[in-house]
Kinemage of the C-alpha trace (Angstrom):
@kinemage 1
@onewidth
@group {chain A} dominant
@subgroup {mainchain}
@vectorlist {calphas} color= white
{ca met a 1} P 121.729 95.717 131.624
{ca ala a 2} L 121.908 94.486 128.016
{ca val a 3} L 118.883 94.955 125.771
{ca asn a 4} L 118.065 91.972 123.542
{ca leu a 5} L 116.467 92.425 120.139
{ca pro a 6} L 114.088 89.512 119.409
{ca thr a 7} L 114.705 88.115 115.947
{ca glu a 8} L 110.988 87.688 115.265
{ca leu a 9} L 110.534 91.447 115.700
{ca leu a 10} L 113.496 92.208 113.454
{ca arg a 11} L 112.176 89.798 110.806
{ca ser a 12} L 108.789 91.491 110.856
{ca phe a 13} L 110.477 94.915 110.703
{ca ala a 14} L 112.519 93.903 107.631
{ca ala a 15} L 109.428 92.366 106.010
{ca ile a 16} L 107.523 95.646 106.359
{ca val a 17} L 110.365 97.596 104.781
{ca asp a 18} L 110.817 95.096 101.937
{ca ser a 19} L 107.136 94.760 101.090
{ca gly a 20} L 106.291 98.448 101.522
{ca ser a 21} L 103.359 98.073 103.896
{ca met a 22} L 102.149 96.142 106.920
{ca leu a 23} L 99.371 94.563 104.897
{ca arg a 24} L 101.725 93.050 102.343
{ca ala a 25} L 104.217 92.111 105.070
{ca thr a 26} L 101.633 89.800 106.651
{ca glu a 27} L 102.068 87.503 103.641
{ca arg a 28} L 105.752 87.088 104.514
{ca val a 29} L 105.695 86.652 108.283
{ca phe a 30} L 102.281 84.981 108.582
{ca val a 31} L 100.801 87.099 111.356
{ca thr a 32} L 97.799 89.396 111.274
{ca gln a 33} L 98.161 93.088 110.561
{ca ser a 34} L 97.144 93.970 114.125
{ca ala a 35} L 99.736 91.550 115.531
{ca leu a 36} L 102.356 93.060 113.231
{ca ser a 37} L 101.465 96.538 114.455
{ca leu a 38} L 101.862 95.391 118.052
{ca gln a 39} L 105.244 93.873 117.214
{ca met a 40} L 106.478 97.178 115.840
{ca lys a 41} L 105.189 98.999 118.902
{ca arg a 42} L 107.087 96.539 121.080
{ca leu a 43} L 110.263 96.973 119.011
{ca glu a 44} L 110.041 100.763 119.262
{ca glu a 45} L 109.468 100.523 123.024
{ca thr a 46} L 112.478 98.218 123.348
{ca leu a 47} L 114.697 100.698 121.516
{ca gln a 48} L 112.918 103.769 122.923
{ca thr a 49} L 112.776 105.424 119.521
{ca ser a 50} L 110.410 105.732 116.576
{ca leu a 51} L 111.252 103.589 113.559
{ca phe a 52} L 108.572 104.761 111.127
{ca his a 53} L 107.016 107.994 110.003
{ca arg a 54} L 103.300 107.268 109.642
{ca asp a 55} L 101.231 109.155 107.085
{ca gly a 56} L 97.919 107.344 107.005
{ca arg a 57} L 98.728 103.846 105.767
{ca arg a 58} L 102.039 104.944 104.272
{ca leu a 59} L 105.173 104.130 106.273
{ca thr a 60} L 108.642 105.564 105.771
{ca leu a 61} L 111.703 104.902 107.887
{ca thr a 62} L 113.005 107.438 110.388
{ca pro a 63} L 116.788 107.909 110.578
{ca ala a 64} L 116.777 105.445 113.492
{ca gly a 65} L 114.803 102.997 111.376
{ca gln a 66} L 117.328 103.296 108.547
{ca thr a 67} L 120.143 102.540 110.985
{ca leu a 68} L 118.320 99.576 112.494
{ca leu a 69} L 117.590 98.074 109.073
{ca gly a 70} L 121.254 97.403 108.354
{ca phe a 71} L 121.787 95.781 111.746
{ca ala a 72} L 118.561 93.795 111.404
{ca arg a 73} L 119.689 92.269 108.118
{ca glu a 74} L 123.048 91.288 109.599
{ca ile a 75} L 121.448 89.757 112.692
{ca leu a 76} L 118.869 87.811 110.677
{ca ser a 77} L 121.510 86.576 108.249
{ca thr a 78} L 123.691 85.339 111.114
{ca asn a 79} L 120.686 83.712 112.774
{ca asp a 80} L 119.638 81.916 109.591
{ca arg a 81} L 123.167 80.694 108.863
{ca ala a 82} L 123.513 79.326 112.397
{ca val a 83} L 120.183 77.501 112.193
{ca ala a 84} L 120.940 76.110 108.725
{ca thr a 85} L 124.365 74.870 109.792
{ca leu a 86} L 123.287 73.311 113.085
{ca thr a 87} L 120.175 71.646 111.686
{ca gly a 88} L 121.966 70.239 108.660
{ca asp a 89} L 120.125 72.539 106.283
{ca ala a 90} L 123.232 74.169 104.861
{ca leu a 91} L 123.066 74.994 101.159
{ca ala a 92} L 124.195 72.116 98.961
{ca gly a 93} L 126.037 73.419 95.926
{ca pro a 94} L 126.767 76.965 94.746
{ca val a 95} L 124.463 79.959 94.650
{ca arg a 96} L 123.872 80.684 90.958
{ca val a 97} L 123.375 84.370 90.192
{ca gly a 98} L 122.731 86.023 86.848
{ca leu a 99} L 123.400 89.694 86.070
{ca val a 100} L 123.138 91.877 82.998
{ca gln a 101} L 126.371 93.578 81.994
{ca asp a 102} L 125.359 96.943 83.475
{ca phe a 103} L 125.174 95.539 86.990
{ca ala a 104} L 128.083 93.146 86.606
{ca glu a 105} L 130.377 96.131 86.016
{ca thr a 106} L 129.005 98.354 88.774
{ca leu a 107} L 127.731 96.083 91.558
{ca leu a 108} L 129.495 92.743 91.311
{ca ser a 109} L 132.697 93.456 93.230
{ca gly a 110} L 130.915 94.987 96.206
{ca leu a 111} L 128.202 92.334 96.088
{ca leu a 112} L 130.728 89.498 96.158
{ca ser a 113} L 132.549 91.085 99.070
{ca arg a 114} L 129.425 91.556 101.204
{ca phe a 115} L 128.149 88.070 100.413
{ca ala a 116} L 131.487 86.480 101.306
{ca lys a 117} L 131.497 88.244 104.686
{ca leu a 118} L 128.015 86.925 105.486
{ca his a 119} L 128.360 83.481 103.903
{ca gly a 120} L 132.029 82.619 103.779
{ca glu a 121} L 131.200 78.929 103.353
{ca ala a 122} L 129.065 79.464 100.233
{ca gln a 123} L 130.237 79.365 96.628
{ca leu a 124} L 128.960 81.731 93.963
{ca gln a 125} L 128.535 80.991 90.270
{ca val a 126} L 127.996 84.191 88.258
{ca arg a 127} L 126.493 84.314 84.770
{ca val a 128} L 126.574 87.585 82.819
{ca ala a 129} L 124.135 87.723 79.919
{ca gly a 130} L 121.141 89.567 78.506
{ca ser a 131} L 117.868 89.771 80.389
{ca ala a 132} L 115.998 87.317 78.134
{ca glu a 133} L 118.700 84.655 78.448
{ca leu a 134} L 118.963 85.069 82.218
{ca leu a 135} L 115.210 84.699 82.712
{ca glu a 136} L 115.208 81.616 80.497
{ca leu a 137} L 117.972 80.075 82.620
{ca leu a 138} L 116.048 80.916 85.790
{ca gly a 139} L 112.954 79.235 84.396
{ca ala a 140} L 115.033 76.159 83.551
{ca asp a 141} L 116.281 76.002 87.174
{ca arg a 142} L 119.829 76.819 86.114
{ca leu a 143} L 119.991 80.085 88.107
{ca asp a 144} L 118.811 80.928 91.628
{ca val a 145} L 118.543 84.713 91.468
{ca val a 146} L 118.614 87.154 88.547
{ca leu a 147} L 119.114 90.911 88.333
{ca cys a 148} L 118.120 92.265 84.960
{ca met a 149} L 116.151 94.910 83.064
{ca gly a 150} L 112.417 94.978 82.455
{ca ala a 151} L 109.609 97.176 81.247
{ca ala a 152} L 108.656 100.159 83.373
{ca asp a 153} L 105.525 98.346 84.582
{ca asp a 154} L 107.245 95.020 85.339
{ca pro a 155} L 105.763 93.628 88.594
{ca ala a 156} L 109.248 92.504 89.660
{ca ala a 157} L 110.611 96.066 89.389
{ca met a 158} L 112.641 97.319 92.342
{ca thr a 159} L 113.002 100.774 90.807
{ca thr a 160} L 112.332 102.505 87.497
{ca val a 161} L 114.750 104.880 85.787
{ca pro a 162} L 114.658 106.817 82.507
{ca met a 163} L 116.583 105.732 79.449
{ca val a 164} L 118.812 108.570 78.250
{ca trp a 165} L 120.871 109.508 75.226
{ca leu a 166} L 124.597 109.520 75.984
{ca gly a 167} L 127.609 110.895 74.167
{ca asp a 168} L 128.946 114.115 72.705
{ca pro a 169} L 126.052 116.590 72.232
{ca ala a 170} L 127.729 117.894 69.077
{ca leu a 171} L 127.082 114.548 67.369
{ca ala a 172} L 123.376 114.977 67.939
{ca gly a 173} L 123.451 117.979 65.592
{ca leu a 174} L 124.662 115.980 62.581
{ca asn a 175} L 122.231 115.331 59.747
{ca val a 176} L 122.661 111.583 60.207
{ca leu a 177} L 123.021 110.493 63.822
{ca pro a 178} L 125.967 108.106 64.414
{ca leu a 179} L 124.696 105.397 66.726
{ca ala a 180} L 126.246 102.651 68.832
{ca val a 181} L 124.123 99.679 69.920
{ca leu a 182} L 124.485 96.272 71.482
{ca glu a 183} L 123.637 93.218 69.422
{ca pro a 184} L 120.031 92.000 69.657
{ca pro a 185} L 118.158 91.088 71.706
{ca cys a 186} L 118.604 94.379 73.565
{ca arg a 187} L 115.892 96.511 75.155
{ca phe a 188} L 117.936 99.703 74.726
{ca arg a 189} L 118.683 99.039 71.067
{ca asp a 190} L 114.990 98.476 70.374
{ca ala a 191} L 113.995 101.645 72.246
{ca ala a 192} L 116.573 103.823 70.467
{ca leu a 193} L 115.697 102.601 66.970
{ca ala a 194} L 111.951 102.829 67.619
{ca ala a 195} L 112.252 106.387 68.970
{ca leu a 196} L 114.416 107.564 66.058
{ca glu a 197} L 112.207 105.954 63.419
{ca ala a 198} L 109.012 107.308 65.003
{ca ala a 199} L 110.542 110.802 64.980
{ca gly a 200} L 111.785 110.446 61.394
{ca arg a 201} L 115.350 111.101 62.585
{ca pro a 202} L 117.997 109.727 60.177
{ca tyr a 203} L 120.638 107.560 61.845
{ca arg a 204} L 123.468 105.210 60.990
{ca ile a 205} L 124.733 102.373 63.189
{ca val a 206} L 128.498 102.868 63.319
{ca val a 207} L 129.228 100.448 66.194
{ca glu a 208} L 127.413 97.200 66.915
{ca thr a 209} L 128.869 94.992 69.626
{ca pro a 210} L 127.911 92.369 72.231
{ca ser a 211} L 130.165 94.086 74.781
{ca leu a 212} L 129.205 96.952 77.055
{ca ser a 213} L 132.920 97.729 77.481
{ca ala a 214} L 133.288 98.178 73.727
{ca leu a 215} L 130.191 100.374 73.712
{ca arg a 216} L 131.775 102.544 76.410
{ca ala a 217} L 135.027 102.787 74.435
{ca ala a 218} L 133.153 103.965 71.363
{ca leu a 219} L 131.304 106.529 73.455
{ca asp a 220} L 134.521 107.779 75.083
{ca ser a 221} L 136.092 108.163 71.626
{ca asp a 222} L 133.281 110.545 70.593
{ca leu a 223} L 132.414 108.288 67.670
{ca cys a 224} L 128.737 108.000 68.384
{ca val a 225} L 125.830 108.400 70.735
{ca thr a 226} L 123.946 105.582 72.383
{ca cys a 227} L 120.908 104.867 74.526
{ca arg a 228} L 121.256 103.446 78.031
{ca thr a 229} L 120.746 104.461 81.633
{ca asp a 230} L 123.508 106.398 83.364
{ca val a 231} L 124.191 103.515 85.787
{ca val a 232} L 127.330 102.502 83.876
{ca leu a 233} L 127.666 104.828 80.915
{ca lys a 234} L 127.840 108.474 81.923
{ca arg a 235} L 127.796 111.595 79.737
{ca ala a 236} L 124.049 111.894 79.466
{ca ile a 237} L 122.951 114.431 76.852
{ca his a 238} L 120.586 116.972 78.359
{ca pro a 239} L 117.494 117.546 76.184
{ca ser a 240} L 118.351 121.259 75.946
{ca glu a 241} L 121.701 120.346 74.329
{ca ala a 242} L 120.122 118.236 71.598
{ca pro a 243} L 116.464 119.095 70.992
{ca gly a 244} L 116.506 116.938 67.852
{ca leu a 245} L 116.844 113.709 69.828
{ca pro a 246} L 113.482 112.055 70.540
{ca pro a 247} L 112.350 111.138 74.059
{ca leu a 248} L 112.948 107.616 75.330
{ca pro a 249} L 110.919 105.297 77.585
{ca ser a 250} L 111.808 104.242 81.100
{ca val a 251} L 113.233 100.894 82.133
{ca ser a 252} L 113.011 98.986 85.397
{ca phe a 253} L 115.654 97.154 87.362
{ca thr a 254} L 114.109 93.802 88.236
{ca arg a 255} L 115.051 91.016 90.634
{ca his a 256} L 113.798 87.454 90.256
{ca thr a 257} L 114.397 84.385 92.432
{ca arg a 258} L 113.695 80.729 91.851
{ca asp a 259} L 110.691 79.070 93.489
{ca glu a 260} L 111.179 78.154 97.178
{ca pro a 261} L 114.707 79.588 97.416
{ca his a 262} L 117.132 78.554 100.149
{ca pro a 263} L 117.685 81.151 102.925
{ca thr a 264} L 121.193 81.771 101.576
{ca val a 265} L 119.722 82.650 98.179
{ca leu a 266} L 117.270 84.993 99.881
{ca arg a 267} L 120.144 86.732 101.667
{ca leu a 268} L 121.879 87.272 98.323
{ca ala a 269} L 118.629 88.596 96.851
{ca asp a 270} L 118.432 91.045 99.759
{ca leu a 271} L 122.012 92.195 99.136
{ca ile a 272} L 121.185 92.720 95.458
{ca arg a 273} L 118.152 94.828 96.348
{ca asp a 274} L 120.154 96.907 98.824
{ca ala a 275} L 122.916 97.509 96.272
{ca val a 276} L 120.477 98.587 93.553
{ca leu a 277} L 118.483 100.886 95.836
{ca ala a 278} L 121.493 102.400 97.628
{ca pro a 279} L 121.623 106.196 97.148
C-alpha cells in the first residue's frame, strides 16, 4: 500500500529547517508551535523514522531528515507550480535575479540548470554587479532576488566566512606589498586597504580592475596578492606563511527577495540558499 506524504507536513518541515527553529517557523506556516510539533510527530510516524536530533530547543536534521529535505523541496515546488498554472496565477514576466561576480562564476550554471528543471516555463533575467548596485535595483523593484555580500552581522546572512589573503606567499615578504583590487565600491578592497594601513604595512596597487576574471589572471601570474574569500579565488595564504600580513574581517553571504514575492521567485531563492550552503 502506497504511503502519501501530505504537503502541509512537508511545508512545515521545510519551514522549520529554513527558519532554524519551530518557534520561528510558526511565522511562516501560521500554526502554533504545539501544532507544528504534532505535525512533525505525524510526519515521523508516517515515515517511521526520526527526522530531527533534539537537543533542548535546538534541532538538527538526521540523515533521514537530510534525505527528505531534498524530496520535500521538489514535491512542494511541483505542487506550487501546478496550483499556479491551474488557477491562472502563473508568473507574468521573467524572474529577475542579481548576483555578485563571485557567485555568478561558481553557482550560476548549476543554478540555471536546477531552476529550468523545476520551472521550464519561466524565464530568467540575470544581472551581475556589485552588492550596493544590486540592493539598489532590488529596492527600485527592478530585481526579484539578490545574492550578494554583506557585513558579518548582516541580518540577511545565510552564512559567514573569513576574508583571506590570496596569492604567492613569497610576495608577502616584499618590503612593499604588490596588491590587486577591484574598482570601488568593493567591500574586499576596503577591508584590505584598511587592514594594511592600520598595521602600517606598505603596499602598492599594481592591478585595479572591475573584473573578477582579470583579478584571477593577475593572481595566477604571481604578480600580486589580493583579499577575497576562497569561494572563487583559491591559493589562500596561510598566516604561518606570511606573518607580516594583517588579519582580515569576515564577510557574509546574503540573500534578499522583493516584498511579497511570487512562489516561483521563492523557489529560486530556495535554490540559491541550497547552492550557497551546500558542503
